[in-house]
NUMARKOL-900655 format. One line per field, with one value per atom (N, C-alpha, C, O): residue in one letter; x, y, z; residue number from 1. Coordinates in Angstrom, 3 decimals. Layout:
! residues N
rest	(a;...)
px	(X;...)
py	(Y;...)
pz	(Z;...)
nr	(NUM;...)
This chain:
! residues 79
rest	(m;m;m;m;a;a;a;a;a;a;a;a;n;n;n;n;p;p;p;p;k;k;k;k;f;f;f;f;t;t;t;t;t;t;t;t;i;i;i;i;d;d;d;d;d;d;d;d;y;y;y;y;i;i;i;i;a;a;a;a;h;h;h;h;a;a;a;a;a;a;a;a;a;a;a;a;n;n;n;n;v;v;v;v;r;r;r;r;p;p;p;p;v;v;v;v;l;l;l;l;k;k;k;k;k;k;k;k;i;i;i;i;r;r;r;r;a;a;a;a;i;i;i;i;v;v;v;v;k;k;k;k;a;a;a;a;v;v;v;v;a;a;a;a;p;p;p;p;r;r;r;r;a;a;a;a;q;q;q;q;e;e;e;e;t;t;t;t;i;i;i;i;s;s;s;s;y;y;y;y;q;q;q;q;l;l;l;l;p;p;p;p;a;a;a;a;f;f;f;f;r;r;r;r;q;q;q;q;g;g;g;g;r;r;r;r;v;v;v;v;f;f;f;f;f;f;f;f;y;y;y;y;f;f;f;f;a;a;a;a;a;a;a;a;f;f;f;f;k;k;k;k;a;a;a;a;h;h;h;h;i;i;i;i;g;g;g;g;v;v;v;v;y;y;y;y;p;p;p;p;p;p;p;p;v;v;v;v;k;k;k;k;g;g;g;g;d;d;d;d;a;a;a;a;a;a;a;a;l;l;l;l;l;l;l;l)
px	(-31.778;-32.681;-32.393;-32.248;-32.436;-31.907;-33.364;-34.474;-32.772;-34.838;-35.379;-34.654;-36.276;-37.611;-37.177;-37.980;-36.605;-36.033;-37.383;-38.220;-37.167;-38.608;-38.330;-37.864;-39.083;-37.944;-39.552;-40.633;-38.878;-39.509;-39.636;-40.316;-38.638;-39.007;-38.666;-38.519;-38.644;-38.282;-36.824;-36.162;-36.304;-34.386;-33.972;-33.290;-34.296;-34.085;-33.919;-32.938;-35.280;-35.393;-35.064;-34.902;-34.766;-33.575;-32.331;-31.780;-31.906;-30.913;-30.306;-29.325;-31.446;-30.916;-31.598;-32.691;-30.957;-32.043;-30.335;-29.435;-30.998;-29.243;-28.535;-29.316;-27.590;-27.173;-26.726;-25.911;-27.610;-27.657;-28.997;-28.354;-30.065;-31.504;-31.597;-32.577;-30.242;-30.804;-31.004;-32.226;-30.175;-31.118;-31.826;-32.239;-31.964;-34.043;-35.139;-35.931;-35.012;-35.724;-35.381;-35.843;-34.803;-34.660;-35.459;-36.327;-34.794;-35.563;-37.163;-37.926;-37.689;-39.346;-39.972;-41.163;-38.771;-38.901;-39.333;-40.380;-38.246;-37.682;-39.443;-39.911;-39.730;-40.517;-42.975;-44.136;-42.247;-43.776;-43.563;-44.305;-42.393;-42.765;-42.849;-43.798;-42.241;-42.326;-43.633;-44.114;-44.746;-45.905;-46.781;-47.933;-46.313;-47.947;-46.550;-46.197;-46.030;-45.446;-45.967;-45.287;-47.638;-47.846;-48.243;-49.010;-47.994;-48.269;-46.943;-46.155;-47.280;-46.292;-45.701;-46.156;-44.423;-43.886;-44.396;-44.790;-44.399;-44.620;-43.944;-42.770;-44.461;-43.593;-45.298;-45.795;-45.963;-46.787;-46.558;-45.835;-47.304;-46.940;-45.512;-45.261;-44.562;-43.071;-43.026;-42.609;-43.247;-43.253;-43.240;-43.829;-42.039;-42.595;-43.631;-44.083;-44.143;-46.181;-45.161;-44.108;-46.896;-46.845;-48.330;-48.994;-49.072;-50.159;-50.188;-49.315;-51.671;-52.090;-53.738;-54.464;-54.009;-55.034;-55.113;-56.300;-54.786;-55.060;-54.063;-53.548;-53.605;-52.307;-53.159;-54.288;-51.453;-52.002;-50.903;-51.053;-50.061;-48.968;-48.152;-47.947;-47.785;-46.349;-45.613;-45.855;-44.335;-43.649;-42.917;-43.441;-41.850;-40.297;-39.688;-39.838;-38.793;-37.511;-37.238;-36.731;-37.623;-37.267;-36.624;-36.184;-35.790;-35.252;-34.083;-32.941;-35.336;-35.589;-35.991;-35.817;-37.004;-37.460;-38.188;-37.438;-38.555;-39.497;-40.870;-41.402;-41.222;-42.650;-43.214;-42.384;-44.164;-44.841;-46.735;-47.368;-47.190;-48.353;-49.611;-49.765;-50.469;-50.913;-52.841;-53.406;-53.105;-54.004;-55.181;-55.980;-55.612;-57.498;-58.428;-58.480;-59.253;-61.035;-61.803;-61.582;-63.035;-63.996;-64.136;-65.102;-63.133;-63.241;-63.161;-62.033;-64.031;-64.091;-62.615;-62.062;-62.480;-62.606;-60.815;-60.230;-60.410;-59.450;-58.865;-57.866;-59.242;-59.548;-58.873;-59.210)
py	(-32.461;-33.621;-34.048;-33.358;-35.829;-36.406;-36.145;-36.163;-35.813;-36.351;-37.318;-38.107;-37.737;-38.249;-39.595;-40.420;-40.028;-41.082;-41.059;-40.308;-42.216;-42.607;-43.796;-44.889;-42.442;-43.245;-44.207;-44.256;-45.165;-45.826;-45.647;-46.400;-43.918;-44.774;-43.140;-42.702;-42.372;-40.574;-40.421;-39.392;-41.953;-42.497;-41.696;-40.674;-42.074;-42.373;-40.907;-40.316;-40.489;-38.521;-37.785;-36.681;-37.900;-37.103;-37.031;-35.970;-38.369;-38.528;-38.275;-38.419;-37.935;-38.008;-35.805;-35.505;-34.852;-33.792;-33.582;-34.274;-31.607;-31.288;-31.733;-32.135;-31.639;-30.921;-30.291;-30.338;-29.541;-27.964;-28.610;-28.968;-29.066;-28.734;-29.758;-30.018;-31.146;-32.288;-31.897;-31.870;-31.388;-30.600;-29.981;-29.376;-29.928;-29.503;-30.258;-30.445;-30.667;-32.139;-32.606;-32.073;-33.308;-33.647;-33.424;-34.107;-31.840;-31.159;-31.270;-31.727;-30.787;-31.351;-33.009;-33.303;-33.954;-34.755;-35.184;-35.815;-34.737;-35.134;-34.253;-34.679;-32.993;-32.564;-33.090;-33.068;-33.361;-34.630;-35.574;-35.835;-36.448;-37.459;-36.866;-37.225;-36.145;-35.682;-35.988;-37.002;-34.377;-34.478;-35.603;-35.676;-36.131;-37.789;-39.046;-39.692;-38.606;-40.595;-41.694;-42.676;-41.589;-43.574;-42.951;-43.715;-41.499;-41.750;-42.951;-43.577;-42.780;-43.477;-42.773;-41.831;-43.502;-42.426;-43.262;-44.416;-43.060;-42.525;-42.501;-42.144;-42.855;-42.076;-42.141;-43.176;-40.642;-40.302;-39.539;-38.544;-40.110;-39.080;-38.152;-37.125;-39.561;-39.415;-38.044;-37.117;-37.866;-36.407;-37.707;-38.779;-36.841;-37.695;-37.182;-36.124;-38.172;-37.795;-38.775;-39.407;-38.158;-38.740;-38.861;-37.826;-40.323;-40.768;-40.900;-41.766;-41.029;-42.119;-41.733;-40.843;-43.058;-43.417;-42.999;-42.815;-41.880;-40.873;-40.273;-39.564;-40.315;-38.945;-37.650;-37.199;-37.148;-35.689;-34.457;-33.272;-34.906;-34.190;-34.913;-36.012;-32.939;-34.099;-32.890;-31.802;-33.436;-32.333;-31.334;-30.277;-31.706;-31.478;-30.016;-28.885;-30.863;-29.750;-30.015;-30.968;-29.100;-27.385;-27.164;-28.271;-25.827;-25.891;-24.615;-24.674;-23.601;-22.741;-22.362;-21.229;-23.964;-23.613;-25.041;-26.003;-25.078;-26.130;-26.166;-25.075;-26.623;-26.743;-27.221;-28.101;-27.306;-28.330;-28.107;-27.074;-29.443;-29.703;-30.556;-31.770;-29.736;-30.337;-30.420;-29.508;-31.401;-32.118;-31.463;-32.150;-29.476;-29.807;-30.157;-30.443;-30.045;-30.347;-29.924;-29.742;-29.672;-29.831;-28.111;-27.723;-27.469;-26.219;-25.029;-24.594;-24.636;-23.432;-22.103;-21.541;-22.091;-20.919;-21.299;-20.449;-22.667;-22.985;-23.148;-22.534;-23.628;-23.638;-22.451;-22.539)
pz	(32.688;33.062;31.108;30.099;31.454;30.023;29.463;29.995;27.755;27.438;27.342;26.736;27.601;27.897;28.620;28.183;29.207;30.241;30.810;31.311;30.487;31.661;33.438;33.756;34.145;35.451;35.933;35.347;37.801;38.247;39.290;39.986;40.056;41.811;41.056;39.915;43.076;42.743;42.966;42.833;43.433;43.583;42.052;42.119;41.075;39.992;39.500;39.049;39.749;39.026;39.685;39.165;41.168;42.174;41.244;40.947;40.775;40.455;38.264;37.534;38.230;36.787;37.258;36.779;37.971;38.503;37.282;36.806;37.327;37.200;38.958;39.820;39.147;40.274;41.172;42.093;40.591;42.243;42.025;41.039;41.948;42.872;42.474;41.777;42.859;43.702;44.945;45.087;46.512;47.466;47.359;48.349;47.047;46.750;46.906;47.829;45.763;45.574;47.337;48.346;47.278;48.372;49.465;50.009;49.784;51.183;50.842;51.693;49.428;48.827;49.221;49.327;49.395;49.178;50.469;50.607;51.863;53.059;54.560;55.615;53.697;54.384;53.824;54.231;52.933;53.056;53.696;54.644;53.352;54.325;55.436;56.133;55.810;58.078;58.075;58.580;57.022;56.498;56.599;57.028;56.307;55.834;55.212;54.225;57.278;56.928;56.425;56.128;56.245;55.426;54.220;53.635;53.340;51.315;51.218;51.927;50.060;49.640;48.515;47.866;48.384;46.938;45.259;45.429;44.643;43.789;42.586;42.679;41.174;40.109;39.195;38.749;39.107;38.118;37.082;37.036;36.089;35.006;34.528;33.898;35.494;35.408;36.127;35.432;36.914;38.192;39.029;39.164;39.591;42.221;42.342;41.904;43.132;43.545;44.683;44.764;45.764;47.087;47.114;47.055;47.219;48.037;48.178;48.239;49.488;50.542;50.227;50.671;49.051;47.886;47.528;47.800;46.370;45.810;45.478;46.342;44.498;44.809;45.244;45.049;46.260;46.643;46.319;46.613;45.814;45.552;44.072;43.556;43.768;42.612;42.615;43.138;41.686;42.340;41.300;40.948;40.913;39.451;39.382;39.845;38.383;38.243;36.988;36.397;36.723;35.805;35.037;34.727;33.859;33.566;34.959;35.416;35.113;35.368;36.488;36.938;37.466;38.730;39.344;39.502;39.431;40.767;40.775;40.978;40.697;40.350;41.550;41.777;42.664;43.346;43.165;42.944;43.356;41.785;42.980;42.854;44.139;44.674;43.498;42.895;43.604;42.887;43.342;43.977;43.004;43.100;42.215;41.018;43.255;42.731;43.519;44.717;42.792;44.030;44.805;45.462;44.549;45.486;44.142;43.912;43.485;42.922;42.746;41.800;44.252;44.939;43.841;43.170;44.004;43.716;42.339;41.963;41.930;40.604;39.355;38.174)
nr	(1;1;1;1;2;2;2;2;3;3;3;3;4;4;4;4;5;5;5;5;6;6;6;6;7;7;7;7;8;8;8;8;9;9;9;9;10;10;10;10;11;11;11;11;12;12;12;12;13;13;13;13;14;14;14;14;15;15;15;15;16;16;16;16;17;17;17;17;18;18;18;18;19;19;19;19;20;20;20;20;21;21;21;21;22;22;22;22;23;23;23;23;24;24;24;24;25;25;25;25;26;26;26;26;27;27;27;27;28;28;28;28;29;29;29;29;30;30;30;30;31;31;31;31;32;32;32;32;33;33;33;33;34;34;34;34;35;35;35;35;36;36;36;36;37;37;37;37;38;38;38;38;39;39;39;39;40;40;40;40;41;41;41;41;42;42;42;42;43;43;43;43;44;44;44;44;45;45;45;45;46;46;46;46;47;47;47;47;48;48;48;48;49;49;49;49;50;50;50;50;51;51;51;51;52;52;52;52;53;53;53;53;54;54;54;54;55;55;55;55;56;56;56;56;57;57;57;57;58;58;58;58;59;59;59;59;60;60;60;60;61;61;61;61;62;62;62;62;63;63;63;63;64;64;64;64;65;65;65;65;66;66;66;66;67;67;67;67;68;68;68;68;69;69;69;69;70;70;70;70;71;71;71;71;72;72;72;72;73;73;73;73;74;74;74;74;75;75;75;75;76;76;76;76;77;77;77;77;78;78;78;78;79;79;79;79)
């Protein structure tokens, strides 16, 4: 990724990702859209995210991995 880019859409985020990870990011996006078709795409904390009332899923590309982040609240076993 370029140093400190400001993203406004998931398309913009994916376009700035390294070419070799773009297909993986697109696949993650497609899976979330298939599982939660009413979810809205957004950028939150400069990460691609999906919201349905509130953000329920983030994902991000890094130099050596791709992270997925479901925000967890309220379940002590998962914290």
